[in-house]
C-alpha positions in Angstrom: -48.2 12.7 -20.6 -45.2 14.8 -19.7 -43.0 15.7 -22.6 -40.9 18.6 -21.1 -38.3 16.3 -19.5 -38.9 17.6 -16.0 -39.3 14.1 -14.6 -36.0 12.9 -15.9 -32.8 13.0 -13.9 -30.2 15.5 -15.1 -27.5 14.2 -17.4 -23.9 15.0 -17.5 -22.6 18.0 -19.5 -21.0 17.0 -22.8 -17.2 16.8 -22.5 -15.1 19.2 -24.5 -18.1 21.4 -25.3 -17.3 24.4 -23.1 -14.8 25.3 -20.4 -15.8 24.9 -16.7 -13.9 25.2 -13.4 -12.1 22.1 -12.1 -13.5 20.6 -8.9 -11.2 21.2 -5.9 -8.2 19.0 -5.6 -8.5 16.3 -2.9 -6.2 13.9 -1.3 -7.6 10.4 -1.8 -6.9 7.6 0.6 -8.0 4.0 -0.1 -7.2 0.8 1.7 -8.2 -2.8 1.3 -7.3 -6.1 3.0 -5.2 -8.9 1.7 -7.0 -12.2 1.3 -10.5 -10.9 2.3 -12.5 -13.0 -0.2 -10.7 -16.2 1.1 -11.9 -15.6 4.7 -15.0 -17.5 6.0 -18.2 -15.5 5.3 -18.9 -15.2 9.0 -15.9 -13.0 9.4 -16.7 -10.5 6.6 -18.9 -8.1 8.5 -16.6 -8.0 11.5 -13.6 -7.3 9.2 -15.6 -4.7 7.2 -16.3 -2.8 10.5 -12.7 -3.2 11.7 -11.0 -1.5 8.8 -12.5 2.0 9.3 -11.9 1.7 13.0 -8.2 0.9 12.3 -8.1 4.0 10.1 -9.8 6.2 12.8 -7.5 4.9 15.6 -4.3 5.2 13.6 -5.1 8.7 12.3 -5.9 9.9 15.8 -2.6 8.4 17.1 -0.7 10.1 14.3 -2.1 13.5 15.3 -4.4 13.5 12.2 -7.8 13.3 13.8 -9.0 16.0 11.4 -8.5 13.7 8.4 -11.0 11.3 9.9 -13.5 13.9 11.3 -13.4 15.9 8.1 -13.4 13.0 5.7 -15.1 13.6 2.3 -17.1 11.1 0.3 -16.3 8.2 2.8 -17.4 4.8 1.6 -16.8 1.2 2.6 -15.8 -1.2 -0.2 -16.5 -4.4 1.8 -12.8 -5.3 2.2 -11.7 -1.8 2.5 -12.5 1.9 2.8 -12.0 5.1 0.8 -12.1 8.8 1.8 -11.1 12.2 0.6 -9.0 14.7 2.7 -7.4 18.1 2.4 -4.4 17.5 0.1 -2.3 19.9 2.1 -2.1 17.1 4.7 -0.7 14.6 2.3 2.9 14.7 3.6 1.6 13.9 7.1 -0.6 11.1 5.8 2.5 9.6 4.2 4.6 10.0 7.4 3.9 9.5 10.2 0.5 8.0 9.5 1.6 5.0 7.3 4.0 4.0 10.0 1.4 4.5 12.7 -1.0 2.3 10.8 1.6 -0.4 10.6 1.9 -0.2 14.4 -1.9 -0.2 15.1 -2.5 -3.2 12.8 0.4 -5.1 14.4 -1.1 -4.4 17.8 -4.5 -5.6 16.7 -3.0 -8.8 15.2 -1.1 -9.6 18.5 -4.4 -9.4 20.4 -6.5 -11.2 17.8 -5.4 -14.7 18.8 -7.1 -17.6 17.0 -8.0 -15.5 13.9 -6.2 -14.8 10.7 -4.2 -11.6 10.6 -5.4 -8.4 9.0 -2.9 -7.0 6.5 -3.6 -3.8 4.5 -2.7 -2.3 1.2 -2.9 1.5 1.0 -3.3 3.7 -2.1 -2.7 7.5 -2.0 -3.4 9.9 -4.8 -4.2 13.6 -5.4 -6.6 14.9 -8.0 -9.7 17.0 -8.7 -12.9 15.4 -7.4 -16.4 16.9 -6.6 -17.8 16.5 -3.1 -21.5 16.7 -3.4 -22.1 15.5 0.1 -24.2 12.5 -0.9 -23.6 8.9 -2.0 -22.5 10.1 -5.5 -19.8 12.4 -4.4 -16.1 11.8 -5.0 -16.5 10.1 -8.4 -13.9 10.8 -11.1 -10.7 9.7 -12.7 -8.6 10.5 -9.7 -10.6 8.1 -7.5 -10.7 5.4 -10.2 -6.9 5.6 -10.5 -6.5 5.3 -6.7 -8.4 2.1 -6.7 -6.4 0.8 -9.7 -3.2 1.6 -7.8 -4.5 -0.3 -4.8 -5.2 -3.4 -7.1 -1.9 -3.1 -8.9 0.7 -5.9 -9.0 3.6 -4.2 -7.1 1.7 -3.4 -3.9 0.1 -6.9 -3.8 3.5 -8.4 -4.3 5.0 -6.3 -1.5 2.7 -8.0 1.0 2.9 -11.5 -0.6 6.7 -11.6 -0.5 7.0 -10.3 3.1 6.5 -12.0 6.5 3.0 -11.9 7.8 4.4 -11.7 11.3 6.2 -8.4 10.6 4.9 -6.5 7.6 1.2 -5.6 8.0 1.0 -2.5 5.6 2.2 -1.8 2.1 1.5 1.6 0.4 1.5 2.7 -3.2 1.7 6.4 -4.1 0.7 7.9 -7.4 3.5 9.8 -9.1 1.6 13.1 -8.5 1.4 12.3 -4.8 5.1 11.4 -4.6 6.3 14.5 -6.6 4.1 16.9 -4.6 4.7 15.6 -1.1 8.0 13.6 -1.1 10.3 15.1 -3.7 9.3 18.5 -2.5 10.8 17.8 0.9 7.6 18.2 2.8 7.4 14.6 4.0 9.5 13.3 6.8 10.9 10.5 4.7 13.7 10.7 2.2 12.9 9.8 -1.4 15.2 6.8 -1.0 12.6 5.2 1.3 10.4 4.9 -1.8 10.8 2.5 -4.7 9.6 3.4 -8.2 7.3 0.7 -9.7 5.2 0.3 -12.9 1.7 0.0 -11.5 -0.3 -2.4 -13.7 -3.5 -4.3 -13.0 -4.1 -7.7 -14.5 -6.9 -7.8 -17.0 -6.9 -4.0 -17.6 -4.9 -1.5 -19.7 -4.1 0.5 -16.6 -0.4 1.4 -16.3 1.1 4.2 -14.3 4.4 5.2 -12.8 4.0 4.9 -9.0 6.0 4.6 -5.8 6.0 1.8 -3.2 6.5 2.5 0.5 6.6 -0.3 3.1 6.9 1.0 6.7 8.4 -2.2 8.0 9.9 -4.4 5.3 10.7 -8.0 6.0 11.7 -11.2 4.2 9.3 -14.1 4.1 9.9 -16.7 6.8 11.6 -19.9 5.4 9.1 -22.8 4.9 8.8 -26.1 3.1 8.2 -24.2 -0.2 11.4 -22.1 0.1 13.9 -22.8 -2.6 17.1 -24.4 -1.3 20.4 -22.6 -1.8 23.0 -24.4 -4.0 25.5 -26.5 -2.1 29.1 -25.3 -1.7 31.0 -25.8 -4.9 33.9 -24.5 -7.0 34.2 -20.7 -6.9 31.4 -20.2 -4.3 31.5 -18.0 -1.3 28.8 -19.1 1.2 27.4 -17.1 4.0 25.4 -19.0 6.6 23.4 -16.7 8.9 23.1 -18.0 12.4 20.0 -16.8 14.2 18.7 -15.1 11.1 18.4 -18.4 9.2 19.6 -16.7 6.0 21.9 -18.5 3.6 23.3 -16.5 0.7 25.4 -17.9 -2.1 27.5 -15.7 -4.4 30.1 -16.7 -7.1 33.7 -15.7 -6.3 36.1 -17.5 -8.7 39.2 -16.0 -7.2 38.2 -14.1 -4.1 35.6 -13.1 -1.6 32.3 -11.5 -2.5 30.1 -9.7 0.0 27.0 -8.2 -1.5 25.2 -7.0 1.6 24.8 -7.1 5.3 24.1 -10.5 6.9 22.7 -10.6 10.4 23.9 -13.6 12.5 27.0 -15.8 12.4 29.0 -15.7 9.2 31.5 -18.1 7.7 33.2 -17.7 4.3 34.6 -20.6 2.3 36.4 -20.0 -1.1 36.9 -23.2 -3.0 38.7 -23.3 -6.3 41.0 -25.6 -8.1 
């Protein structure tokens, strides 16, 4: 009988017992697909293989082939993919890559006639993670938080409330990622392109400040379930968009109200007694 413990796997060091160097900081990029579990089982393997190919193609087109060729702790998640990269490249991953990813997914969807569209959520974060070069590398809080951001309500809502014919990608950045890469001025996108959101995940205690970025925003196409706008009445200014099929109603008891830009024909009627 062995009693010296040599046959047992090594255990983790006790936290808070002594000081040790941090693992190197990594950029963490994770994606997953909207509505994957609702797709027929026969499509799952094809989609699982398509997602990393979309990442590779879009990174190469954005001039970031090194992110793919040098990826750390890469792993498929079934409906998505995760990898680590040099955090110095974070500004370039935000822009132009996210916009390029939108273009590449749109191109795929145009040619994938007869099948449901692929739409992706993207999570970006920066944090210390070990890269052991095996299947257990890249584990740590920073990676866990990236996946939580990816599952959070704001980024899911961003795709759900947009047109599937236009918006194929929605990204959520951790506050660390946003502060380091965007506020610093290193990213080719103004901070006003990003929307601060409280990232929460249903059924968990996770909550973080985060930033939403949608490369190509859109409104959902009108359908049978769309709420009808109120009819003209006292004190209402009504804009009827022509080709845009948008109808906006605003209250204007004694004058005109214009709260935004409306594309298409516009007529204004003020009715008061």
